[in-house]
C-alpha positions as CSV (number, residue, x, y, z in Angstrom):
1,X,-24.8,7.8,-18.1
2,X,-28.1,7.5,-16.2
3,X,-28.8,9.6,-13.2
4,X,-28.0,7.7,-10.0
5,X,-30.1,7.5,-6.8
6,X,-28.6,9.5,-3.9
7,X,-28.8,7.6,-0.6
8,X,-30.2,9.4,2.5
9,X,-27.7,11.7,4.2
10,X,-25.8,10.4,7.3
11,X,-27.4,11.5,10.5
12,X,-25.7,12.1,13.9
13,X,-25.5,9.0,16.0
14,X,-26.2,6.7,13.0
15,X,-25.0,3.1,12.9
16,X,-22.1,2.6,10.5
17,X,-21.4,-0.9,9.2
18,X,-17.7,-1.6,8.4
19,X,-17.2,-4.2,5.7
20,X,-14.0,-5.9,4.4
21,X,-14.4,-7.2,0.8
22,X,-10.8,-6.7,-0.4
23,X,-7.4,-7.2,1.4
24,X,-6.7,-8.4,4.9
25,X,-7.2,-5.8,7.7
26,X,-4.6,-4.9,10.3
27,X,-6.4,-5.2,13.7
28,X,-4.7,-2.2,15.3
29,X,-5.5,0.1,12.5
30,X,-9.1,-1.1,12.3
31,X,-9.4,-0.4,16.1
32,X,-8.1,3.1,15.6
33,X,-10.5,3.8,12.8
34,X,-13.4,2.5,14.7
35,X,-12.4,4.6,17.7
36,X,-12.4,7.7,15.5
37,X,-16.0,7.0,14.4
38,X,-17.1,6.4,17.9
39,X,-15.5,9.7,19.1
40,X,-17.8,11.4,16.5
41,X,-20.8,9.8,18.2
42,X,-21.5,7.0,15.7
43,X,-22.3,3.4,16.6
44,X,-20.3,0.8,14.7
45,X,-21.2,-2.7,13.4
46,X,-18.4,-4.9,12.1
47,X,-18.7,-7.5,9.4
48,X,-17.8,-11.0,10.8
49,X,-14.9,-11.6,8.3
50,X,-12.8,-8.6,9.3
51,X,-10.4,-10.7,11.3
52,X,-10.2,-13.3,8.6
53,X,-7.2,-13.7,6.3
54,X,-6.7,-15.9,3.2
55,X,-3.5,-14.9,1.6
56,X,-4.0,-11.4,0.1
57,X,-7.7,-11.4,0.9
58,X,-9.8,-10.7,4.0
59,X,-11.2,-14.2,3.9
60,X,-12.6,-16.4,1.1
61,X,-14.9,-14.9,-1.6
62,X,-17.9,-16.3,0.2
63,X,-16.8,-14.9,3.6
64,X,-16.2,-11.4,2.2
65,X,-19.5,-11.3,0.2
66,X,-21.5,-12.8,3.1
67,X,-19.9,-10.3,5.6
68,X,-21.0,-7.4,3.4
69,X,-24.4,-8.8,2.7
70,X,-25.0,-9.3,6.4
71,X,-24.6,-5.6,7.0
72,X,-27.0,-4.8,4.1
73,X,-29.6,-7.1,5.8
74,X,-29.4,-5.3,9.1
75,X,-32.2,-2.8,9.6
76,X,-30.1,-0.8,12.1
77,X,-27.1,-0.2,9.7
78,X,-27.5,3.2,8.1
79,X,-24.3,3.3,6.0
80,X,-21.6,0.9,4.9
81,X,-17.9,2.0,5.2
82,X,-15.0,-0.2,4.1
83,X,-12.0,-1.1,6.1
84,X,-9.5,-1.0,3.3
85,X,-9.0,-1.6,-0.4
86,X,-6.1,-3.6,-2.0
87,X,-7.6,-6.3,-4.2
88,X,-10.6,-8.7,-4.2
89,X,-13.7,-6.6,-4.5
90,X,-14.3,-7.6,-8.1
91,X,-14.2,-11.3,-7.1
92,X,-17.4,-11.0,-5.1
93,X,-19.6,-9.1,-7.5
94,X,-21.2,-12.3,-8.9
95,X,-22.2,-13.2,-5.3
96,X,-24.3,-10.0,-4.8
97,X,-28.0,-9.4,-5.3
98,X,-28.8,-6.0,-6.9
99,X,-32.3,-6.1,-5.5
100,X,-31.0,-6.5,-2.0
101,X,-29.0,-3.2,-2.5
102,X,-31.8,-1.4,-4.2
103,X,-34.3,-2.3,-1.5
104,X,-32.7,0.2,0.9
105,X,-30.3,2.6,-0.7
106,X,-27.5,3.4,1.8
107,X,-24.3,5.4,1.8
108,X,-21.2,3.4,0.7
109,X,-17.8,5.0,1.4
110,X,-14.5,3.7,0.4
111,X,-11.7,4.0,-2.2
112,X,-9.0,2.1,-4.2
113,X,-10.3,-1.4,-5.0
114,X,-13.8,-0.4,-4.0
115,X,-14.0,1.2,-7.4
116,X,-15.2,-2.2,-8.7
117,X,-18.1,-2.4,-6.2
118,X,-19.0,1.2,-6.8
119,X,-19.2,0.5,-10.6
120,X,-21.5,-2.4,-9.8
121,X,-23.7,-0.2,-7.6
122,X,-23.9,2.4,-10.4
123,X,-24.5,0.0,-13.3
124,X,-26.6,-2.7,-11.6
125,X,-28.3,-0.9,-8.8
126,X,-28.5,2.8,-10.0
127,X,-26.9,3.9,-6.7
128,X,-24.3,6.6,-6.2
129,X,-21.4,6.0,-3.8
130,X,-18.7,8.1,-2.2
131,X,-15.1,7.7,-3.1
132,X,-13.0,8.6,-0.1
133,X,-11.2,7.5,3.1
134,X,-11.4,4.0,4.6
135,X,-11.7,3.0,8.3
136,X,-8.4,1.1,8.7
137,X,-6.5,3.5,6.4
138,X,-6.9,7.3,6.5
139,X,-9.5,7.3,9.3
140,X,-7.0,5.4,11.5
141,X,-4.6,8.3,11.3
142,X,-6.5,11.5,10.9
143,X,-9.7,13.0,12.2
144,X,-9.4,16.1,10.0
145,X,-11.2,14.7,6.9
146,X,-14.1,16.0,5.0
147,X,-16.2,12.8,4.7
148,X,-18.6,13.6,7.5
149,X,-19.8,17.0,6.0
150,X,-20.1,15.5,2.5
151,X,-22.0,12.4,3.7
152,X,-24.4,14.7,5.6
153,X,-25.3,16.4,2.4
154,X,-23.2,19.6,2.4
155,X,-21.9,20.7,-1.0
156,X,-18.2,19.7,-1.2
157,X,-15.8,22.7,-1.3
158,X,-14.6,23.9,-4.6
159,X,-11.0,23.3,-5.6
160,X,-8.6,25.7,-7.3
161,X,-5.8,24.3,-9.5
162,X,-2.4,25.9,-10.0
163,X,-1.4,27.0,-13.5
164,X,1.0,24.0,-13.9
165,X,-1.9,21.6,-13.0
166,X,-3.9,22.6,-16.1
167,X,-3.0,19.9,-18.6
168,X,-5.6,20.8,-21.2
169,X,-7.7,24.0,-21.0
170,X,-11.4,24.3,-21.6
171,X,-14.7,23.8,-19.7
172,X,-16.7,20.7,-19.1
173,X,-19.5,19.5,-16.8
174,X,-21.5,16.4,-16.0
175,X,-21.9,13.7,-13.3
176,X,-18.7,12.6,-11.6
177,X,-17.6,9.0,-12.3
178,X,-14.4,7.1,-11.7
179,X,-12.0,5.8,-9.0
180,X,-8.7,3.9,-9.1
181,X,-7.4,3.8,-12.7
182,X,-6.1,0.2,-12.6
183,X,-9.5,-1.0,-11.5
184,X,-11.4,1.1,-14.1
185,X,-9.2,-0.4,-16.8
186,X,-9.8,-4.0,-15.6
187,X,-13.6,-3.4,-15.7
188,X,-13.5,-2.9,-19.5
189,X,-15.4,-5.7,-21.2
190,X,-17.3,-6.6,-18.0
191,X,-21.0,-5.8,-17.0
192,X,-19.6,-3.2,-14.7
193,X,-17.6,-1.3,-17.3
194,X,-17.5,2.4,-16.5
195,X,-20.1,4.6,-18.3
196,X,-18.4,7.9,-18.8
197,X,-20.6,9.3,-21.6
198,X,-21.3,13.0,-21.0
199,X,-19.6,12.7,-17.6
200,X,-16.5,14.0,-15.8
201,X,-14.0,11.2,-15.2
202,X,-11.9,11.2,-12.0
203,X,-9.0,8.8,-11.7
204,X,-6.0,8.3,-9.4
205,X,-3.5,5.5,-8.7
206,X,-0.5,4.5,-6.7
207,X,2.6,2.4,-7.3
208,X,2.2,2.4,-11.1
209,X,5.0,3.6,-13.4
210,X,4.0,6.0,-16.2
211,X,4.3,3.4,-18.9
212,X,1.7,1.3,-17.0
213,X,-0.6,4.4,-16.5
214,X,-0.1,5.0,-20.3
215,X,-1.2,1.5,-21.0
216,X,-4.3,1.7,-18.9
217,X,-5.4,5.0,-20.3
218,X,-4.8,3.7,-23.8
219,X,-7.1,0.8,-22.9
220,X,-9.8,3.2,-21.9
221,X,-9.3,5.2,-25.1
222,X,-9.4,2.2,-27.4
223,X,-12.4,0.6,-25.6
224,X,-14.5,3.8,-26.2
225,X,-14.7,4.6,-22.5
226,X,-13.5,8.2,-23.1
227,X,-15.9,8.8,-26.0
228,X,-18.2,11.8,-25.2
229,X,-16.2,12.5,-22.0
230,X,-16.8,16.1,-20.9
231,X,-13.7,16.6,-18.6
232,X,-11.0,14.6,-16.7
233,X,-9.8,15.2,-13.2
234,X,-6.7,13.4,-12.1
235,X,-6.1,12.9,-8.4
236,X,-3.0,11.5,-6.6
237,X,-0.4,9.8,-8.7
238,X,2.6,8.1,-7.0
239,X,4.4,6.3,-9.9
240,X,6.5,3.2,-9.2
241,X,6.9,1.2,-5.9
242,X,9.7,3.5,-4.9
243,X,8.6,6.7,-6.5
244,X,11.5,6.6,-9.0
245,X,9.9,9.0,-11.5
246,X,10.1,12.7,-10.7
247,X,7.0,14.9,-10.7
248,X,8.5,16.6,-13.7
249,X,8.6,13.3,-15.6
250,X,5.0,12.6,-14.8
251,X,3.9,16.1,-15.8
252,X,5.7,15.8,-19.1
253,X,4.1,12.4,-19.8
254,X,0.6,13.8,-19.0
255,X,1.0,16.7,-21.4
256,X,2.2,14.4,-24.1
257,X,-0.5,11.8,-23.6
258,X,-3.4,14.3,-23.6
259,X,-2.0,16.7,-26.3
260,X,-5.0,17.5,-28.5
261,X,-7.6,16.0,-26.1
262,X,-11.1,17.3,-26.9
263,X,-11.9,17.8,-23.2
264,X,-10.3,19.7,-20.4
265,X,-7.8,17.8,-18.2
266,X,-6.6,18.9,-14.8
267,X,-4.4,17.2,-12.3
268,X,-3.4,17.5,-8.7
269,X,-6.8,17.1,-7.2
270,X,-6.3,16.0,-3.5
271,X,-8.1,12.7,-3.6
272,X,-7.0,9.1,-3.8
273,X,-4.2,7.3,-2.0
274,X,-3.5,10.2,0.3
275,X,-3.4,10.6,4.1
276,X,-5.9,13.5,3.8
277,X,-8.0,12.4,0.8
278,X,-11.1,14.4,-0.1
279,X,-14.4,12.6,-0.4
280,X,-16.0,12.6,-3.8
281,X,-19.8,12.0,-4.3
282,X,-19.9,9.8,-7.4
283,X,-22.9,10.7,-9.6
284,X,-22.9,14.3,-8.4
285,X,-22.9,17.1,-11.0
286,X,-19.6,18.8,-11.2
287,X,-18.0,21.5,-13.4
288,X,-14.4,21.7,-14.4
289,X,-13.5,25.2,-15.6
290,X,-9.8,24.7,-16.6
291,X,-9.8,28.2,-18.1
292,X,-10.4,29.7,-14.6
293,X,-8.6,26.8,-12.8
294,X,-11.5,25.8,-10.7
295,X,-13.7,22.7,-10.0
296,X,-17.1,23.2,-8.4
297,X,-19.8,20.8,-7.4
298,X,-23.5,21.3,-7.9
299,X,-25.1,23.1,-4.9
300,X,-27.7,20.3,-4.5
301,X,-27.8,16.5,-4.9
302,X,-31.1,17.0,-6.6
303,X,-29.7,19.5,-9.1
304,X,-29.6,18.1,-12.7
305,X,-27.1,20.5,-14.1
306,X,-23.5,21.2,-13.0
307,X,-22.6,24.7,-11.7
308,X,-20.7,25.9,-14.8
309,X,-21.6,29.5,-15.5
310,X,-21.6,31.1,-18.9
């Protein structure tokens, strides 16, 4: 994949725009998330459609796209955070203008369904985004999250995996790509299809039985998305709407599916649909050393190589 532009780091007192391009937003949770940002000293600008609801969406496609684009056009908005995911981001991609985004690269922070927009930013705008908490979700419940330090340019902390979380051993390095698996799979065959060549793929998902996860990974495998992949990092997995499958069942399925994979595979990274999700800088160089059981990010956003040591 091509190297992505890194947006300027978040500064104290910056103005954060909050957009809603997916599911409808619960007002009380949005208010708590906004209050959390304001306690940290940030100013907040809300997209005009955040109170809208059209079935399972935060307004019509035009309303959601227009709300997001209004934030992009505001000279005082330094970063764009997203209220929540759910579904709908992919429906507005055709209403966006890549040049409008390229004109002033800004931080984009969100997760889940925002995977579609972040793929658009990478493929159409050459811009890296941050996969992490959302304003009316994790930020509404917990101030103890790492997004602020990551967005200010600090190197994300390394992560150590337990022995049982090493699915396939080995070492791999490259820029980090990915997001929510179900969205990654639906992007296959579109202009925003994920480019994971010579990269490290992160994925996570929620409410999907293992047979559905298996089907989506097979789609990625058959479509060539996993060709030349250097490593895979699996975040949170909560199979089934009621969590009917045990962690042991999921672990056995992972080992069976990836048996013989030509790249290292690790699971249990604390990011995704979690109350305390970590923030991942997409496009940042990362090393997965499954032999040592550690994941490390490059020390600088300007560093071309990942921090694997011989």
